[in-house]
C-alpha positions as CSV (number, residue, x, y, z in Angstrom):
1,X,-4.6,-10.5,50.2
2,X,-3.5,-7.9,47.9
3,X,-6.0,-4.8,47.3
4,X,-4.3,-4.1,44.0
5,X,-7.0,-3.4,41.4
6,X,-7.3,-6.0,38.6
7,X,-6.4,-4.8,35.2
8,X,-8.8,-5.3,32.0
9,X,-8.1,-8.2,29.7
10,X,-6.9,-6.9,26.5
11,X,-7.9,-8.2,22.9
12,X,-6.0,-7.5,20.0
13,X,-6.6,-7.8,16.2
14,X,-3.8,-9.2,14.3
15,X,-3.9,-7.6,10.7
16,X,-3.4,-3.9,10.8
17,X,-3.3,-3.9,14.1
18,X,-0.2,-5.7,15.7
19,X,1.5,-6.5,12.2
20,X,1.5,-5.2,8.6
21,X,0.6,-8.6,7.1
22,X,-0.7,-6.6,4.0
23,X,2.4,-7.4,1.7
24,X,2.1,-11.1,2.3
25,X,-1.6,-10.9,1.5
26,X,-1.1,-9.0,-1.4
27,X,1.4,-11.2,-2.9
28,X,-0.8,-14.2,-2.4
29,X,-3.9,-12.4,-3.7
30,X,-2.0,-11.3,-6.9
31,X,-0.7,-15.2,-7.1
32,X,-4.1,-16.3,-7.6
33,X,-5.3,-13.4,-9.8
34,X,-2.6,-14.0,-12.0
35,X,-3.6,-17.8,-12.0
36,X,-7.0,-16.7,-13.1
37,X,-5.7,-14.6,-15.8
38,X,-6.7,-11.4,-14.2
39,X,-4.7,-8.1,-13.6
40,X,-3.0,-7.8,-10.2
41,X,-4.1,-5.1,-7.8
42,X,-2.0,-2.6,-5.6
43,X,-0.7,-2.9,-2.1
44,X,-2.8,-0.2,-1.2
45,X,-6.1,-1.6,-2.4
46,X,-5.4,-4.8,-0.6
47,X,-4.9,-2.7,2.5
48,X,-8.5,-1.8,2.2
49,X,-9.8,-5.5,1.5
50,X,-8.5,-7.2,4.5
51,X,-10.3,-7.7,7.8
52,X,-13.0,-10.2,6.7
53,X,-10.7,-13.0,6.3
54,X,-9.1,-15.1,3.3
55,X,-12.4,-15.9,1.2
56,X,-13.8,-12.5,1.2
57,X,-10.4,-10.8,0.5
58,X,-10.0,-13.1,-2.5
59,X,-13.9,-12.4,-3.4
60,X,-13.1,-8.7,-3.4
61,X,-9.9,-9.2,-5.3
62,X,-12.2,-11.0,-8.0
63,X,-14.7,-8.5,-8.0
64,X,-12.2,-5.7,-8.5
65,X,-10.6,-7.4,-11.5
66,X,-13.8,-8.4,-13.4
67,X,-16.1,-10.1,-11.3
68,X,-16.7,-13.4,-9.4
69,X,-16.2,-16.4,-11.5
70,X,-18.2,-19.5,-11.5
71,X,-18.5,-21.4,-8.0
72,X,-16.1,-24.0,-9.0
73,X,-13.2,-21.8,-10.2
74,X,-13.7,-19.6,-6.9
75,X,-13.3,-22.8,-4.6
76,X,-10.3,-23.9,-6.6
77,X,-8.8,-20.5,-6.2
78,X,-9.8,-20.5,-2.4
79,X,-7.6,-23.8,-2.1
80,X,-4.8,-22.1,-4.2
81,X,-5.0,-19.1,-1.9
82,X,-4.6,-21.1,1.4
83,X,-1.8,-23.3,0.0
84,X,0.3,-20.4,-1.4
85,X,-0.5,-18.3,1.7
86,X,0.5,-21.1,4.1
87,X,4.0,-20.9,2.8
88,X,4.5,-17.4,2.7
89,X,2.8,-16.2,6.0
90,X,5.8,-14.1,7.2
91,X,7.9,-13.4,4.2
92,X,7.6,-9.4,4.1
93,X,4.9,-8.8,7.1
94,X,6.5,-6.7,9.9
95,X,5.6,-5.6,13.5
96,X,4.5,-2.0,13.8
97,X,7.1,0.3,15.5
98,X,7.2,0.2,19.1
99,X,4.8,-2.9,19.2
100,X,6.8,-5.4,20.8
101,X,8.3,-2.7,23.5
102,X,4.7,-2.0,24.5
103,X,3.5,-5.5,24.5
104,X,6.6,-6.4,26.7
105,X,5.5,-3.3,28.9
106,X,1.9,-4.7,29.3
107,X,3.0,-8.3,29.8
108,X,5.5,-7.2,32.6
109,X,2.9,-5.1,34.4
110,X,0.5,-8.2,34.7
111,X,-1.9,-7.5,31.7
112,X,-3.7,-10.7,30.3
113,X,-3.5,-10.6,26.6
114,X,-5.3,-12.3,23.5
115,X,-5.5,-12.1,20.1
116,X,-9.0,-12.0,18.5
117,X,-8.7,-12.2,14.8
118,X,-10.8,-12.9,11.5
119,X,-7.9,-14.6,9.9
120,X,-7.9,-18.4,10.4
121,X,-6.5,-19.8,13.5
122,X,-3.8,-21.8,12.2
123,X,-2.5,-19.1,10.2
124,X,-2.7,-16.7,13.3
125,X,-1.0,-19.0,15.5
126,X,1.8,-19.4,13.0
127,X,2.4,-15.8,12.5
128,X,2.2,-15.1,16.4
129,X,4.9,-17.9,16.8
130,X,7.1,-16.5,13.9
131,X,7.6,-13.2,15.3
132,X,8.1,-14.4,18.7
133,X,4.9,-13.2,20.4
134,X,3.5,-16.5,21.8
135,X,4.3,-15.5,25.2
136,X,2.2,-12.5,25.2
137,X,-0.7,-14.3,23.7
138,X,-1.7,-17.5,25.4
139,X,-5.1,-17.4,23.9
140,X,-5.7,-17.1,20.1
141,X,-9.0,-17.2,18.4
142,X,-9.6,-16.9,14.5
143,X,-12.3,-16.5,12.1
144,X,-12.7,-20.3,12.1
145,X,-12.6,-20.8,15.9
146,X,-16.4,-20.5,16.2
147,X,-19.4,-20.4,14.0
148,X,-19.4,-16.7,14.1
149,X,-16.7,-13.8,13.9
150,X,-16.2,-10.1,14.3
151,X,-18.2,-7.9,14.0
152,X,-20.3,-10.5,16.0
153,X,-19.8,-9.5,19.5
154,X,-19.7,-13.5,20.5
155,X,-16.2,-13.6,19.0
156,X,-15.1,-11.2,21.7
157,X,-17.0,-12.6,24.5
158,X,-16.1,-16.0,23.6
159,X,-12.4,-15.2,23.3
160,X,-12.6,-13.5,26.7
161,X,-14.0,-16.7,28.2
162,X,-10.8,-18.6,27.3
163,X,-8.7,-16.3,29.3
164,X,-7.4,-17.0,32.6
165,X,-9.3,-15.3,35.2
166,X,-8.0,-12.3,37.2
167,X,-8.9,-9.3,35.1
168,X,-11.6,-6.7,35.5
169,X,-13.5,-5.7,32.2
170,X,-11.9,-6.0,28.8
171,X,-10.5,-3.6,26.1
172,X,-10.5,-4.5,22.3
173,X,-7.8,-3.1,20.1
174,X,-8.3,-3.1,16.3
175,X,-8.2,-1.3,13.1
176,X,-11.7,-1.5,11.3
177,X,-15.2,-1.5,12.1
178,X,-15.3,-5.2,12.6
179,X,-13.2,-4.8,15.9
180,X,-14.8,-1.7,17.1
181,X,-18.4,-2.7,16.3
182,X,-18.0,-5.9,17.9
183,X,-16.3,-4.6,20.9
184,X,-19.1,-1.9,21.4
185,X,-21.8,-4.6,21.1
186,X,-19.9,-6.8,23.6
187,X,-19.8,-3.9,26.0
188,X,-16.4,-4.0,26.4
189,X,-13.8,-1.0,25.7
190,X,-12.6,-0.1,22.2
191,X,-9.4,1.3,21.2
192,X,-8.8,2.2,17.3
193,X,-5.5,2.3,15.7
194,X,-5.2,4.9,12.7
195,X,-2.2,2.8,11.1
196,X,-4.2,-0.1,9.9
197,X,-6.5,-1.2,7.3
198,X,-9.6,0.8,7.6
199,X,-11.4,2.2,4.5
200,X,-12.5,5.1,6.7
201,X,-10.7,7.3,9.3
202,X,-10.4,5.5,12.5
203,X,-11.7,8.6,14.4
204,X,-15.1,7.9,12.6
205,X,-15.0,4.0,13.8
206,X,-17.0,4.9,17.1
207,X,-14.1,3.6,19.3
208,X,-13.7,5.0,23.0
209,X,-10.3,5.9,22.1
210,X,-8.2,6.3,18.8
211,X,-4.5,6.2,18.6
212,X,-1.8,7.0,15.9
213,X,1.2,5.2,17.3
214,X,1.5,2.0,19.1
215,X,3.7,3.8,21.9
216,X,0.4,5.8,22.8
217,X,-1.4,2.7,23.7
218,X,-0.5,2.2,27.4
219,X,-1.8,5.7,28.2
220,X,-4.7,5.0,26.3
221,X,-5.5,1.8,28.0
222,X,-4.8,3.5,31.3
223,X,-7.1,6.5,30.4
224,X,-9.8,4.0,29.6
225,X,-10.0,1.8,32.7
226,X,-11.9,4.3,34.8
227,X,-14.9,3.9,32.1
228,X,-14.9,0.3,32.0
């Protein structure tokens, strides 16, 4: 029997953590705003609207350009958003620097990994496949996978429950308070990335560790393991 210590399970947010998906979300939101005869919004502003799912992104976009429409109009815009985004999931999004290399090293080292995102499951799964990441993430949960989502800690605990056994503890890697608050409430380790979409500095999110570049992740994980 091997006495090699078990490694923690690793959970990753998607938008603003693994991939910069803001360009395609920006394009989709502005498509809806134009349809509603509203002004468009900047990419930078969209980066601070992301994190709670498509409906909340659209709601924030509407509020930023004149306020919420009536319920029927908004629901029609939600449908438009989903239909348009489904056809443009991976047009202009891109992996953060060193992400692919780091995931490959973690995978080869035996870490079990999952994606835990507030993006709808179907969209997340397609994006993961589009960027060749499926082999790293056999488990993906989205904002519609359960009756709750981040910052509810059950989103994390239920994602962990779906993973293969063979890990010791868990670490959540994310870019906003949704990820870090959920991780801390779930009693798992937390790593915040400063290159994502948080509307406040990553160092103020309350994570156990904060990193500025993806190539710092392995060292951060290894340093956090004794504290789990």
